[in-house]
Residue, then its C-alpha position, 0 to 999 in steps of 0.5 A: x633732813x639738813x645735809x651738807x655735801x663737801x666737794x662738788x665734783x662728779x661724786x658730790x654734785x650728783x649726790x647733792x642733787x640726788x639728796x635734794x631730789x629725794x626731799x632733803x635740804x642740801x647745801x653743796x660746798x666746794x672751794x672751786x668758785x667757778x664750779x659753784x657758779x656753774x652749779x648754782x646756775x643749773x649747769x653741771x660742769x661735766x656730762x652726766x645723763x639725768x643730772x641737769x634735770x634733777x639739778x634744776x628741779x632740786x634748785x627750783x624746789x628751794x631744797x638745794x643751794x651751793x656755796x664756797x663757804x664751809x661755814x654754810x655746813x653748820x646746822x646740817x645733821x649729816x655731812x657727806x665728804x665727796x672730794x677726790x682721791x687722785x693718784x699721788x704724783x710719782x706713786x701709785x698711792x692715793x692722795x688724801x690731801x683733799x679728804x684731810x683738808x675737808x675734815x679739818x675745814x669742817x671741824x669748827x662747824x660740827x655740833x654734838x650729834x652730827x654725823x660726818x659720812x665719808x663717800x670718797x674712795x680711800x685706802x683701808x685704815x683712813x676712816x679709823x684715823x679720821x674718826x680719831x681726828x673728829x673725836x679729838x676735836x671735842x665736837x661730839x660728832x661721829x664718823x661713818x663710811x658709806x662708799x659710793x658705787x656709781x657708774x658714770x653714765x648711770x650715776x643719778x639712777x645709782x644714787x636715787x635707786x642704789x643696788x646696795x648700801x654699805x655703812x661702815x660705823x663705829x661699834x656700840x651706841x655711836x654706830x647705832x645712832x649713825x645707822x639710824x641717821x643714814x637710814x633716814x637719809x636713805x629712807x626711799x631706798x630702805x622702803x624699796x628694801x635695798x640690800x643693806x650691809x652695816x659693818x665696820x670701817x675697814x670692811x666698808x673701805x675695802x668693799x669699794x676697792x675690792x669690787x673695783x679690783x674684781x671688775x678690773x680682774x675680770x676685764x683683764x682676764x677676758x682681754x688676756x684670753x683674747x690674745x690667746x684667741x688671736x694666736x689660736x684662731x678662736x672666737x673670743x665672743x663665743x668663748x665669753x658667751x660659753x663661760x658666761x653661762x656658768x653662774x659662778x662667773x656670769x657674762x657681764x664684764x666679759x667683753x674683750x676690747x681696748x680695756x678699762x679706764x676712767x677716774x676710778x678703776x685704774x687708780x683704785x687698783x693701783x692705790x689698793x696695791x700700794x696700801x697692801x704693800x704698806x700693810x705688809x701684804x703686797x703679795x696678796x694682791x700682786x696679781x693686780x699689777x698684772x691686771x693693770x699691765x694687761x689692761x695697758x697692753x690692750x692699748x698698745x695692741x690696738x695701736x699695733x693692729x692699726x699700724x699693721x693694717x695700714x697700706x702705707x707708712x703711718x706718718x703718711x696716713x690719716x687715721x680716724x678715731x671714733x671715741x675719746x671718753x673712756x666709756x659711752x654716756x660720759x665726757x670723762x677722758x681721765x686715763x681713757x684708753x680711747x684718748x691714749x690710742x689717739x695720742x699714741x697714733x699721733x705720736x707715731x706721725x699719723x694724721x689723727x682726726x678724732x670725734x666723740x659725742x661728749x669728750x672733745x673739749x676735755x680731750x682738747x684741754x689735755x691734748x691740743x695736738x690732736x685734730x678734733x671734729x664734731x662730725x662723724x662724716x668729716x672724721x671718716x673722710x679720706x681716712x686710711x684706717x678707722x679705729x673705734x675705741x668707745x662704743x657710743x651708740x652713734x658709732x655702732x649705728x654707722x652704716x658700713x656701706x655709706x661709710x665706705x664711700x667716705x674713706x680712702x681705704x675701708x679698714x676698721x679696727x674694732x677696739x670694743x668688739x661691738x660692731x657686726x663683723x659680717x655686715x662690715x665685711x659684706x660692705x667691703x671693709x677689712x674688719x679687725x677685732x680683738x680675738x675675733x676671727 
């Protein structure tokens, strides 16, 4: 099947490459010429495990190409919209400028029977509005909404072998035709009996934002409990294990730590709250404001723990920060708790040296005032405190005995509760976790 993918950022580049890898004839289109040049050269403009391999394979097969010309979308049967929906400046609402621009630029190149498929995360009501725009164009094309559920670090797997598919389609024959086309696009997933929900536009839009809101709530819940654990002397890890055995709750996303970040969860729960307020139902999701507040408070908490642990004034101390990306297996530093902690400590006067396997360059572009090192050993050398804020395997595997010989003072703040506290304490370290005695 001939497919176009409009927008070749994180979502679009992965989707275009994966669709071509699955056998479709795909053109990826973006207005950013530099990004298109990189992709056409087989070089993803961001770090995502597995993407370079399928990008190279798909391009070598001749099934994938990239362009800055929207006219290249003509002739495709299915057009995926994968542009960004950032948070509006000065507001919590989603900025739909790029989505609207993508639709408007695509309209002259649509033909009868074409299917436009939204994948971007948008406020509920957006799909119905865009469907009306497409219908009014007289092109004979229709709209579906097919939310993405990608996890950074696992996006290739999540696209090629999704754990579920959701189609938001129009009622009647148009919806049936859209469903049939999407089933053809996702033929391999359908053959694997991947769970499929075919629903209306509004439900498809709400699936993504409500899923993110639920995950954010679960993370902030256990972080709130970790504050109580610190105050009472309880062990948050054992608490999470105990309640996680309840099948109604489950153990996943019950790891206390510095909190969530990245380009999705924070902006999505804020945009969800803003849209609910626009609909006159702000009270229904008012709790998400506290979820967001708890999450941001965790960053302050890690900074405060570091200040309290130091044996000298912060402005005379060297602090080693392990981690910059918002999660392992990613170079994404958007709204990263790790980078935020490093910046806060630097703002308080500390000599901050930070390292990350993939996030240094993106961090340097945003915060050149920090000192960066690609060497864990150099980062640790003569440090007055070490703060682990991204749980990369490289950091979890650090030998505490060897590390103790590098630092000035063996103090570690485990902002992800990921280290073996007993092993670090046995090596002479003062170990501090969140909610862990």
